[in-house]
ChimeraX commands (.cxc) that place a marker at each C-alpha (Angstrom):
marker #1 position -1.98,-19.63,-37.82 radius 0.5
marker #1 position -1.97,-16.10,-36.39 radius 0.5
marker #1 position 1.25,-14.79,-34.86 radius 0.5
marker #1 position -0.68,-12.56,-32.46 radius 0.5
marker #1 position -0.17,-13.45,-28.77 radius 0.5
marker #1 position -2.98,-15.33,-27.07 radius 0.5
marker #1 position -4.84,-13.02,-24.64 radius 0.5
marker #1 position -4.01,-15.38,-21.77 radius 0.5
marker #1 position -0.27,-15.34,-22.47 radius 0.5
marker #1 position 1.72,-14.14,-19.47 radius 0.5
marker #1 position 3.53,-10.83,-19.94 radius 0.5
marker #1 position 7.28,-11.33,-19.49 radius 0.5
marker #1 position 9.06,-9.69,-16.53 radius 0.5
marker #1 position 11.17,-7.64,-18.94 radius 0.5
marker #1 position 8.04,-6.29,-20.61 radius 0.5
marker #1 position 6.47,-5.58,-17.22 radius 0.5
marker #1 position 9.52,-3.47,-16.34 radius 0.5
marker #1 position 8.98,-1.38,-19.48 radius 0.5
marker #1 position 5.27,-0.97,-18.76 radius 0.5
marker #1 position 5.87,0.01,-15.13 radius 0.5
marker #1 position 8.42,2.59,-16.24 radius 0.5
marker #1 position 6.08,4.09,-18.86 radius 0.5
marker #1 position 3.30,4.39,-16.27 radius 0.5
marker #1 position 5.75,5.88,-13.75 radius 0.5
marker #1 position 6.69,8.63,-16.23 radius 0.5
marker #1 position 3.01,9.48,-16.75 radius 0.5
marker #1 position 2.36,9.52,-13.00 radius 0.5
marker #1 position 5.29,11.87,-12.39 radius 0.5
marker #1 position 3.90,14.35,-14.93 radius 0.5
marker #1 position 0.26,14.44,-13.79 radius 0.5
marker #1 position -1.18,17.78,-12.64 radius 0.5
marker #1 position -1.50,18.62,-8.94 radius 0.5
marker #1 position -5.30,18.47,-8.67 radius 0.5
marker #1 position -5.53,15.10,-10.41 radius 0.5
marker #1 position -2.73,13.55,-8.36 radius 0.5
marker #1 position -4.08,14.89,-5.06 radius 0.5
marker #1 position -7.67,13.81,-5.72 radius 0.5
marker #1 position -6.54,10.32,-6.75 radius 0.5
marker #1 position -4.34,10.15,-3.65 radius 0.5
marker #1 position -7.25,11.04,-1.35 radius 0.5
marker #1 position -9.22,8.23,-2.97 radius 0.5
marker #1 position -6.37,5.78,-2.42 radius 0.5
marker #1 position -6.13,6.72,1.26 radius 0.5
marker #1 position -9.86,6.14,1.63 radius 0.5
marker #1 position -9.73,2.86,-0.30 radius 0.5
marker #1 position -6.92,1.47,1.87 radius 0.5
marker #1 position -8.82,2.68,4.95 radius 0.5
marker #1 position -11.86,0.69,3.83 radius 0.5
marker #1 position -9.71,-2.41,3.57 radius 0.5
marker #1 position -8.29,-1.70,7.02 radius 0.5
marker #1 position -11.77,-1.21,8.47 radius 0.5
marker #1 position -12.85,-4.50,6.90 radius 0.5
marker #1 position -9.77,-6.16,8.43 radius 0.5
marker #1 position -10.60,-4.79,11.90 radius 0.5
marker #1 position -14.18,-6.03,11.78 radius 0.5
marker #1 position -13.19,-9.42,10.38 radius 0.5
marker #1 position -10.64,-10.36,13.04 radius 0.5
marker #1 position -12.84,-9.19,15.93 radius 0.5
marker #1 position -14.10,-12.05,18.06 radius 0.5
marker #1 position -12.22,-14.71,16.10 radius 0.5
marker #1 position -11.47,-17.88,18.06 radius 0.5
marker #1 position -9.57,-19.56,15.22 radius 0.5
marker #1 position -6.10,-18.83,16.59 radius 0.5
marker #1 position -3.50,-16.32,15.41 radius 0.5
marker #1 position -2.61,-17.88,12.05 radius 0.5
marker #1 position -6.11,-18.48,10.64 radius 0.5
marker #1 position -7.35,-15.18,12.06 radius 0.5
marker #1 position -4.55,-13.23,10.39 radius 0.5
marker #1 position -5.17,-15.12,7.16 radius 0.5
marker #1 position -8.82,-14.11,7.12 radius 0.5
marker #1 position -7.90,-10.57,8.10 radius 0.5
marker #1 position -5.38,-10.38,5.28 radius 0.5
marker #1 position -7.95,-11.53,2.75 radius 0.5
marker #1 position -10.29,-8.79,3.98 radius 0.5
marker #1 position -7.57,-6.12,3.86 radius 0.5
marker #1 position -6.86,-7.00,0.21 radius 0.5
marker #1 position -10.02,-5.05,-0.60 radius 0.5
marker #1 position -8.00,-1.84,-0.27 radius 0.5
marker #1 position -5.48,-2.53,-3.04 radius 0.5
marker #1 position -8.17,-4.08,-5.24 radius 0.5
marker #1 position -10.06,-0.77,-5.06 radius 0.5
marker #1 position -6.87,1.21,-5.75 radius 0.5
marker #1 position -5.86,-0.85,-8.80 radius 0.5
marker #1 position -9.26,-1.53,-10.34 radius 0.5
marker #1 position -10.92,1.73,-9.34 radius 0.5
marker #1 position -7.86,3.83,-10.13 radius 0.5
marker #1 position -6.03,5.85,-7.48 radius 0.5
marker #1 position -2.58,7.06,-6.45 radius 0.5
marker #1 position -1.04,5.11,-3.55 radius 0.5
marker #1 position 2.24,6.21,-1.97 radius 0.5
marker #1 position 3.53,2.71,-1.35 radius 0.5
marker #1 position 2.82,1.54,-4.89 radius 0.5
marker #1 position 4.36,4.73,-6.27 radius 0.5
marker #1 position 7.70,3.63,-4.86 radius 0.5
marker #1 position 7.99,1.94,-8.25 radius 0.5
marker #1 position 8.50,5.39,-9.82 radius 0.5
marker #1 position 12.15,4.93,-8.80 radius 0.5
marker #1 position 12.39,2.80,-11.95 radius 0.5
marker #1 position 11.86,5.85,-14.17 radius 0.5
marker #1 position 14.27,7.98,-12.10 radius 0.5
marker #1 position 16.97,5.31,-12.39 radius 0.5
marker #1 position 16.54,5.32,-16.18 radius 0.5
marker #1 position 16.79,9.10,-16.30 radius 0.5
marker #1 position 13.29,9.62,-17.71 radius 0.5
marker #1 position 12.17,11.83,-14.82 radius 0.5
marker #1 position 14.00,14.13,-12.42 radius 0.5
marker #1 position 14.41,13.86,-8.66 radius 0.5
marker #1 position 12.13,16.88,-8.40 radius 0.5
marker #1 position 9.34,15.12,-10.30 radius 0.5
marker #1 position 9.76,11.99,-8.19 radius 0.5
marker #1 position 9.68,13.82,-4.87 radius 0.5
marker #1 position 6.81,16.06,-6.01 radius 0.5
marker #1 position 4.68,12.99,-6.78 radius 0.5
marker #1 position 5.56,11.30,-3.52 radius 0.5
marker #1 position 4.86,14.45,-1.49 radius 0.5
marker #1 position 1.47,15.15,-3.04 radius 0.5
marker #1 position 0.42,11.51,-2.88 radius 0.5
marker #1 position 1.55,11.06,0.72 radius 0.5
marker #1 position -0.44,14.08,1.92 radius 0.5
marker #1 position -3.46,13.03,-0.15 radius 0.5
marker #1 position -3.30,9.50,1.25 radius 0.5
marker #1 position -3.17,11.00,4.76 radius 0.5
marker #1 position -6.26,13.12,4.09 radius 0.5
marker #1 position -8.14,10.10,2.75 radius 0.5
marker #1 position -7.08,7.83,5.61 radius 0.5
marker #1 position -7.72,10.25,8.46 radius 0.5
marker #1 position -10.93,11.48,6.83 radius 0.5
marker #1 position -12.24,7.93,6.62 radius 0.5
marker #1 position -11.26,7.35,10.26 radius 0.5
marker #1 position -13.36,10.36,11.25 radius 0.5
marker #1 position -16.32,9.13,9.19 radius 0.5
marker #1 position -16.12,5.65,10.71 radius 0.5
marker #1 position -15.96,7.21,14.18 radius 0.5
marker #1 position -19.04,9.30,13.45 radius 0.5
marker #1 position -21.06,6.19,12.59 radius 0.5
marker #1 position -20.90,5.17,16.24 radius 0.5
marker #1 position -20.10,1.60,15.25 radius 0.5
marker #1 position -16.91,1.58,17.34 radius 0.5
marker #1 position -18.40,3.09,20.51 radius 0.5
marker #1 position -18.10,0.52,23.29 radius 0.5
marker #1 position -18.15,-2.33,20.79 radius 0.5
marker #1 position -15.85,-5.30,20.31 radius 0.5
marker #1 position -14.74,-3.84,16.96 radius 0.5
marker #1 position -13.85,-0.62,18.74 radius 0.5
marker #1 position -11.78,-2.57,21.25 radius 0.5
marker #1 position -9.94,-4.23,18.37 radius 0.5
marker #1 position -9.27,-0.84,16.77 radius 0.5
marker #1 position -7.85,0.43,20.07 radius 0.5
marker #1 position -5.63,-2.63,20.50 radius 0.5
marker #1 position -4.28,-2.41,16.96 radius 0.5
marker #1 position -3.50,1.32,17.26 radius 0.5
marker #1 position -1.75,0.97,20.61 radius 0.5
marker #1 position 0.37,-1.94,19.35 radius 0.5
marker #1 position 1.47,0.07,16.32 radius 0.5
marker #1 position 2.38,3.15,18.37 radius 0.5
marker #1 position 4.42,0.98,20.73 radius 0.5
marker #1 position 6.57,-0.56,17.99 radius 0.5
marker #1 position 10.32,0.15,18.35 radius 0.5
marker #1 position 11.74,2.21,15.47 radius 0.5
marker #1 position 13.89,-0.59,14.05 radius 0.5
marker #1 position 11.01,-3.06,14.02 radius 0.5
marker #1 position 8.69,-0.52,12.39 radius 0.5
marker #1 position 11.31,0.17,9.70 radius 0.5
marker #1 position 12.00,-3.44,8.77 radius 0.5
marker #1 position 8.33,-4.38,8.88 radius 0.5
marker #1 position 7.79,-1.48,6.49 radius 0.5
marker #1 position 10.54,-2.76,4.19 radius 0.5
marker #1 position 9.05,-6.24,3.89 radius 0.5
marker #1 position 5.50,-4.94,3.61 radius 0.5
marker #1 position 6.22,-2.82,0.57 radius 0.5
marker #1 position 8.23,-5.52,-1.14 radius 0.5
marker #1 position 5.01,-7.53,-1.21 radius 0.5
marker #1 position 2.77,-4.56,-2.06 radius 0.5
marker #1 position 4.96,-3.48,-4.98 radius 0.5
marker #1 position 5.24,-7.05,-6.24 radius 0.5
marker #1 position 1.43,-7.20,-6.21 radius 0.5
marker #1 position 1.27,-3.97,-8.24 radius 0.5
marker #1 position 4.06,-5.25,-10.52 radius 0.5
marker #1 position 2.24,-8.49,-11.25 radius 0.5
marker #1 position -0.97,-6.61,-12.08 radius 0.5
marker #1 position 0.79,-5.53,-15.29 radius 0.5
marker #1 position 0.88,-9.19,-16.33 radius 0.5
marker #1 position -2.86,-9.67,-15.84 radius 0.5
marker #1 position -5.27,-9.25,-18.75 radius 0.5
marker #1 position -8.54,-9.07,-16.79 radius 0.5
marker #1 position -10.11,-7.68,-13.63 radius 0.5
marker #1 position -10.25,-11.16,-12.12 radius 0.5
marker #1 position -6.60,-11.71,-13.00 radius 0.5
marker #1 position -5.55,-8.48,-11.31 radius 0.5
marker #1 position -7.55,-9.39,-8.22 radius 0.5
marker #1 position -5.93,-12.83,-8.10 radius 0.5
marker #1 position -2.37,-11.47,-8.13 radius 0.5
marker #1 position -3.23,-8.84,-5.52 radius 0.5
marker #1 position -4.77,-11.15,-2.92 radius 0.5
marker #1 position -1.85,-13.44,-2.09 radius 0.5
marker #1 position 0.91,-10.83,-1.50 radius 0.5
marker #1 position -1.40,-8.51,0.43 radius 0.5
marker #1 position -2.80,-11.34,2.55 radius 0.5
marker #1 position 0.78,-12.43,3.24 radius 0.5
marker #1 position 2.00,-9.06,4.49 radius 0.5
marker #1 position -1.00,-8.67,6.80 radius 0.5
marker #1 position -0.77,-12.22,8.12 radius 0.5
marker #1 position 2.96,-11.78,8.78 radius 0.5
marker #1 position 2.42,-8.56,10.72 radius 0.5
marker #1 position 4.28,-6.19,8.40 radius 0.5
marker #1 position 3.62,-2.43,8.40 radius 0.5
marker #1 position 1.95,-0.31,5.69 radius 0.5
marker #1 position 2.25,3.46,6.13 radius 0.5
marker #1 position -1.02,4.36,4.39 radius 0.5
marker #1 position -3.00,1.73,6.29 radius 0.5
marker #1 position -1.58,3.17,9.50 radius 0.5
marker #1 position -2.87,6.62,8.49 radius 0.5
marker #1 position -6.31,5.13,9.16 radius 0.5
marker #1 position -5.69,2.47,11.79 radius 0.5
marker #1 position -3.89,4.63,14.32 radius 0.5
marker #1 position -6.25,7.65,14.12 radius 0.5
marker #1 position -9.39,5.49,14.22 radius 0.5
marker #1 position -8.00,3.66,17.25 radius 0.5
marker #1 position -7.33,6.97,19.00 radius 0.5
marker #1 position -10.84,8.18,18.17 radius 0.5
marker #1 position -12.20,4.92,19.59 radius 0.5
marker #1 position -10.40,5.51,22.89 radius 0.5
marker #1 position -6.77,4.47,22.51 radius 0.5
marker #1 position -4.32,6.54,24.54 radius 0.5
marker #1 position -3.07,9.25,22.19 radius 0.5
marker #1 position 0.69,9.05,21.80 radius 0.5
marker #1 position 1.91,11.74,19.39 radius 0.5
marker #1 position 5.48,10.47,19.50 radius 0.5
marker #1 position 4.30,6.92,18.87 radius 0.5
marker #1 position 2.06,8.01,15.99 radius 0.5
marker #1 position 4.70,10.15,14.27 radius 0.5
marker #1 position 7.46,7.65,14.97 radius 0.5
marker #1 position 5.45,4.80,13.48 radius 0.5
marker #1 position 4.62,6.75,10.33 radius 0.5
marker #1 position 8.20,8.01,9.93 radius 0.5
marker #1 position 9.96,4.68,10.23 radius 0.5
marker #1 position 7.31,2.64,8.45 radius 0.5
marker #1 position 7.33,5.17,5.58 radius 0.5
marker #1 position 11.11,4.99,5.28 radius 0.5
marker #1 position 10.91,1.21,5.29 radius 0.5
marker #1 position 8.20,1.26,2.63 radius 0.5
marker #1 position 10.41,3.45,0.40 radius 0.5
marker #1 position 13.37,1.10,0.77 radius 0.5
marker #1 position 11.26,-2.02,0.23 radius 0.5
marker #1 position 9.44,-0.79,-2.86 radius 0.5
marker #1 position 11.91,1.69,-4.30 radius 0.5
marker #1 position 15.13,-0.22,-3.76 radius 0.5
marker #1 position 14.37,-3.92,-3.32 radius 0.5
marker #1 position 11.75,-4.03,-6.08 radius 0.5
marker #1 position 12.06,-1.07,-8.47 radius 0.5
marker #1 position 15.83,-0.62,-8.44 radius 0.5
marker #1 position 16.53,-4.35,-8.50 radius 0.5
marker #1 position 14.30,-4.86,-11.54 radius 0.5
marker #1 position 15.87,-1.84,-13.23 radius 0.5
marker #1 position 19.30,-3.40,-12.74 radius 0.5
marker #1 position 18.09,-6.69,-14.19 radius 0.5
marker #1 position 15.99,-5.55,-17.14 radius 0.5
marker #1 position 16.49,-1.85,-17.96 radius 0.5
marker #1 position 20.03,-0.87,-17.00 radius 0.5
marker #1 position 21.98,0.12,-20.10 radius 0.5
marker #1 position 24.60,-2.53,-20.86 radius 0.5
marker #1 position 27.94,-1.13,-21.93 radius 0.5
marker #1 position 29.67,-3.34,-24.44 radius 0.5
marker link #1:1,2 radius 0.2
marker link #1:2,3 radius 0.2
marker link #1:3,4 radius 0.2
marker link #1:4,5 radius 0.2
marker link #1:5,6 radius 0.2
marker link #1:6,7 radius 0.2
marker link #1:7,8 radius 0.2
marker link #1:8,9 radius 0.2
marker link #1:9,10 radius 0.2
marker link #1:10,11 radius 0.2
marker link #1:11,12 radius 0.2
marker link #1:12,13 radius 0.2
marker link #1:13,14 radius 0.2
marker link #1:14,15 radius 0.2
marker link #1:15,16 radius 0.2
marker link #1:16,17 radius 0.2
marker link #1:17,18 radius 0.2
marker link #1:18,19 radius 0.2
marker link #1:19,20 radius 0.2
marker link #1:20,21 radius 0.2
marker link #1:21,22 radius 0.2
marker link #1:22,23 radius 0.2
marker link #1:23,24 radius 0.2
marker link #1:24,25 radius 0.2
marker link #1:25,26 radius 0.2
marker link #1:26,27 radius 0.2
marker link #1:27,28 radius 0.2
marker link #1:28,29 radius 0.2
marker link #1:29,30 radius 0.2
marker link #1:30,31 radius 0.2
marker link #1:31,32 radius 0.2
marker link #1:32,33 radius 0.2
marker link #1:33,34 radius 0.2
marker link #1:34,35 radius 0.2
marker link #1:35,36 radius 0.2
marker link #1:36,37 radius 0.2
marker link #1:37,38 radius 0.2
marker link #1:38,39 radius 0.2
marker link #1:39,40 radius 0.2
marker link #1:40,41 radius 0.2
marker link #1:41,42 radius 0.2
marker link #1:42,43 radius 0.2
marker link #1:43,44 radius 0.2
marker link #1:44,45 radius 0.2
marker link #1:45,46 radius 0.2
marker link #1:46,47 radius 0.2
marker link #1:47,48 radius 0.2
marker link #1:48,49 radius 0.2
marker link #1:49,50 radius 0.2
marker link #1:50,51 radius 0.2
marker link #1:51,52 radius 0.2
marker link #1:52,53 radius 0.2
marker link #1:53,54 radius 0.2
marker link #1:54,55 radius 0.2
marker link #1:55,56 radius 0.2
marker link #1:56,57 radius 0.2
marker link #1:57,58 radius 0.2
marker link #1:58,59 radius 0.2
marker link #1:59,60 radius 0.2
marker link #1:60,61 radius 0.2
marker link #1:61,62 radius 0.2
marker link #1:62,63 radius 0.2
marker link #1:63,64 radius 0.2
marker link #1:64,65 radius 0.2
marker link #1:65,66 radius 0.2
marker link #1:66,67 radius 0.2
marker link #1:67,68 radius 0.2
marker link #1:68,69 radius 0.2
marker link #1:69,70 radius 0.2
marker link #1:70,71 radius 0.2
marker link #1:71,72 radius 0.2
marker link #1:72,73 radius 0.2
marker link #1:73,74 radius 0.2
marker link #1:74,75 radius 0.2
marker link #1:75,76 radius 0.2
marker link #1:76,77 radius 0.2
marker link #1:77,78 radius 0.2
marker link #1:78,79 radius 0.2
marker link #1:79,80 radius 0.2
marker link #1:80,81 radius 0.2
marker link #1:81,82 radius 0.2
marker link #1:82,83 radius 0.2
marker link #1:83,84 radius 0.2
marker link #1:84,85 radius 0.2
marker link #1:85,86 radius 0.2
marker link #1:86,87 radius 0.2
marker link #1:87,88 radius 0.2
marker link #1:88,89 radius 0.2
marker link #1:89,90 radius 0.2
marker link #1:90,91 radius 0.2
marker link #1:91,92 radius 0.2
marker link #1:92,93 radius 0.2
marker link #1:93,94 radius 0.2
marker link #1:94,95 radius 0.2
marker link #1:95,96 radius 0.2
marker link #1:96,97 radius 0.2
marker link #1:97,98 radius 0.2
marker link #1:98,99 radius 0.2
marker link #1:99,100 radius 0.2
marker link #1:100,101 radius 0.2
marker link #1:101,102 radius 0.2
marker link #1:102,103 radius 0.2
marker link #1:103,104 radius 0.2
marker link #1:104,105 radius 0.2
marker link #1:105,106 radius 0.2
marker link #1:106,107 radius 0.2
marker link #1:107,108 radius 0.2
marker link #1:108,109 radius 0.2
marker link #1:109,110 radius 0.2
marker link #1:110,111 radius 0.2
marker link #1:111,112 radius 0.2
marker link #1:112,113 radius 0.2
marker link #1:113,114 radius 0.2
marker link #1:114,115 radius 0.2
marker link #1:115,116 radius 0.2
marker link #1:116,117 radius 0.2
marker link #1:117,118 radius 0.2
marker link #1:118,119 radius 0.2
marker link #1:119,120 radius 0.2
marker link #1:120,121 radius 0.2
marker link #1:121,122 radius 0.2
marker link #1:122,123 radius 0.2
marker link #1:123,124 radius 0.2
marker link #1:124,125 radius 0.2
marker link #1:125,126 radius 0.2
marker link #1:126,127 radius 0.2
marker link #1:127,128 radius 0.2
marker link #1:128,129 radius 0.2
marker link #1:129,130 radius 0.2
marker link #1:130,131 radius 0.2
marker link #1:131,132 radius 0.2
marker link #1:132,133 radius 0.2
marker link #1:133,134 radius 0.2
marker link #1:134,135 radius 0.2
marker link #1:135,136 radius 0.2
marker link #1:136,137 radius 0.2
marker link #1:137,138 radius 0.2
marker link #1:138,139 radius 0.2
marker link #1:139,140 radius 0.2
marker link #1:140,141 radius 0.2
marker link #1:141,142 radius 0.2
marker link #1:142,143 radius 0.2
marker link #1:143,144 radius 0.2
marker link #1:144,145 radius 0.2
marker link #1:145,146 radius 0.2
marker link #1:146,147 radius 0.2
marker link #1:147,148 radius 0.2
marker link #1:148,149 radius 0.2
marker link #1:149,150 radius 0.2
marker link #1:150,151 radius 0.2
marker link #1:151,152 radius 0.2
marker link #1:152,153 radius 0.2
marker link #1:153,154 radius 0.2
marker link #1:154,155 radius 0.2
marker link #1:155,156 radius 0.2
marker link #1:156,157 radius 0.2
marker link #1:157,158 radius 0.2
marker link #1:158,159 radius 0.2
marker link #1:159,160 radius 0.2
marker link #1:160,161 radius 0.2
marker link #1:161,162 radius 0.2
marker link #1:162,163 radius 0.2
marker link #1:163,164 radius 0.2
marker link #1:164,165 radius 0.2
marker link #1:165,166 radius 0.2
marker link #1:166,167 radius 0.2
marker link #1:167,168 radius 0.2
marker link #1:168,169 radius 0.2
marker link #1:169,170 radius 0.2
marker link #1:170,171 radius 0.2
marker link #1:171,172 radius 0.2
marker link #1:172,173 radius 0.2
marker link #1:173,174 radius 0.2
marker link #1:174,175 radius 0.2
marker link #1:175,176 radius 0.2
marker link #1:176,177 radius 0.2
marker link #1:177,178 radius 0.2
marker link #1:178,179 radius 0.2
marker link #1:179,180 radius 0.2
marker link #1:180,181 radius 0.2
marker link #1:181,182 radius 0.2
marker link #1:182,183 radius 0.2
marker link #1:183,184 radius 0.2
marker link #1:184,185 radius 0.2
marker link #1:185,186 radius 0.2
marker link #1:186,187 radius 0.2
marker link #1:187,188 radius 0.2
marker link #1:188,189 radius 0.2
marker link #1:189,190 radius 0.2
marker link #1:190,191 radius 0.2
marker link #1:191,192 radius 0.2
marker link #1:192,193 radius 0.2
marker link #1:193,194 radius 0.2
marker link #1:194,195 radius 0.2
marker link #1:195,196 radius 0.2
marker link #1:196,197 radius 0.2
marker link #1:197,198 radius 0.2
marker link #1:198,199 radius 0.2
marker link #1:199,200 radius 0.2
marker link #1:200,201 radius 0.2
marker link #1:201,202 radius 0.2
marker link #1:202,203 radius 0.2
marker link #1:203,204 radius 0.2
marker link #1:204,205 radius 0.2
marker link #1:205,206 radius 0.2
marker link #1:206,207 radius 0.2
marker link #1:207,208 radius 0.2
marker link #1:208,209 radius 0.2
marker link #1:209,210 radius 0.2
marker link #1:210,211 radius 0.2
marker link #1:211,212 radius 0.2
marker link #1:212,213 radius 0.2
marker link #1:213,214 radius 0.2
marker link #1:214,215 radius 0.2
marker link #1:215,216 radius 0.2
marker link #1:216,217 radius 0.2
marker link #1:217,218 radius 0.2
marker link #1:218,219 radius 0.2
marker link #1:219,220 radius 0.2
marker link #1:220,221 radius 0.2
marker link #1:221,222 radius 0.2
marker link #1:222,223 radius 0.2
marker link #1:223,224 radius 0.2
marker link #1:224,225 radius 0.2
marker link #1:225,226 radius 0.2
marker link #1:226,227 radius 0.2
marker link #1:227,228 radius 0.2
marker link #1:228,229 radius 0.2
marker link #1:229,230 radius 0.2
marker link #1:230,231 radius 0.2
marker link #1:231,232 radius 0.2
marker link #1:232,233 radius 0.2
marker link #1:233,234 radius 0.2
marker link #1:234,235 radius 0.2
marker link #1:235,236 radius 0.2
marker link #1:236,237 radius 0.2
marker link #1:237,238 radius 0.2
marker link #1:238,239 radius 0.2
marker link #1:239,240 radius 0.2
marker link #1:240,241 radius 0.2
marker link #1:241,242 radius 0.2
marker link #1:242,243 radius 0.2
marker link #1:243,244 radius 0.2
marker link #1:244,245 radius 0.2
marker link #1:245,246 radius 0.2
marker link #1:246,247 radius 0.2
marker link #1:247,248 radius 0.2
marker link #1:248,249 radius 0.2
marker link #1:249,250 radius 0.2
marker link #1:250,251 radius 0.2
marker link #1:251,252 radius 0.2
marker link #1:252,253 radius 0.2
marker link #1:253,254 radius 0.2
marker link #1:254,255 radius 0.2
marker link #1:255,256 radius 0.2
marker link #1:256,257 radius 0.2
marker link #1:257,258 radius 0.2
marker link #1:258,259 radius 0.2
marker link #1:259,260 radius 0.2
marker link #1:260,261 radius 0.2
marker link #1:261,262 radius 0.2
marker link #1:262,263 radius 0.2
view
C-alpha cells in the first residue's frame, strides 16, 4: 500500500501553522503595486458581500435570529471571493504576526504590508460604495433605508463596544482563513469559510473592511454624515481586529506550535 497521504486527509494544526507562516513571509515581501492592487480587489470583494448582506436582510419578517443567519450566509461571499479569487485583506493579514513572532520578517515589513493593504482595502470599499450609489438602486428604496440604518448604527457604537466586537469578529475571520489551509478543494475552502463568517455577522461583530463600504454607502444613501462616528468606528474596530487576529489567533498558535522550545 502507498504511504502517500490520502487527498482528503485533514492537514494537522501544526502543519497549518507552518503553512500560514510561509505564506505570511511571502506576503510581507511582495512588491508595492502587487500588494496594493490585490488589496483594492479585497476591499471590493468584501464590499460585494456587504452589499449582498444589505439586500438580503431588507424586508425580512423572519425575526432577528433567522434574518441575521441569512444575512451572514450572504456576507460570506466576500471572503469566498478573497480566498478563491486571490486578494489581500487587512483582517486576514493579521496572521502575518506569526512570521514576526518567529523572527522571519521585521516589524517594518509587517507594518508596511498592513499599511498598504489597509489603504488599498479602503479604496476598494469606498470605490464600490460609490459605484453602488451611482446605480440608483438605493435611492428611496427599502434597500437604501437598510443601508442608512446599518451605517447610523455603526457610527453610533461606543468605542469600547466597537473594539471588542472587532476583536471577536477577527478571531472568527482569521480562524476561517486558517482552516482554509486544511482544505484540499474549492468546495472545501468555501465550507470552512461559511460557518465562521456567518457566525460573526449573525452575532453582530464588527469588521473594519466591511465598514469601509457599509458606512460610506449608507452616507451616500442619505444617512447623517458623522465624521467622528465614522473615524471612531474604523479606529476602534481596526484595533480590535488586530488584537483578535494578531494576538488571539496568530500569536496563540505560534506559542502552541512554532515557539522554540528550550531544553
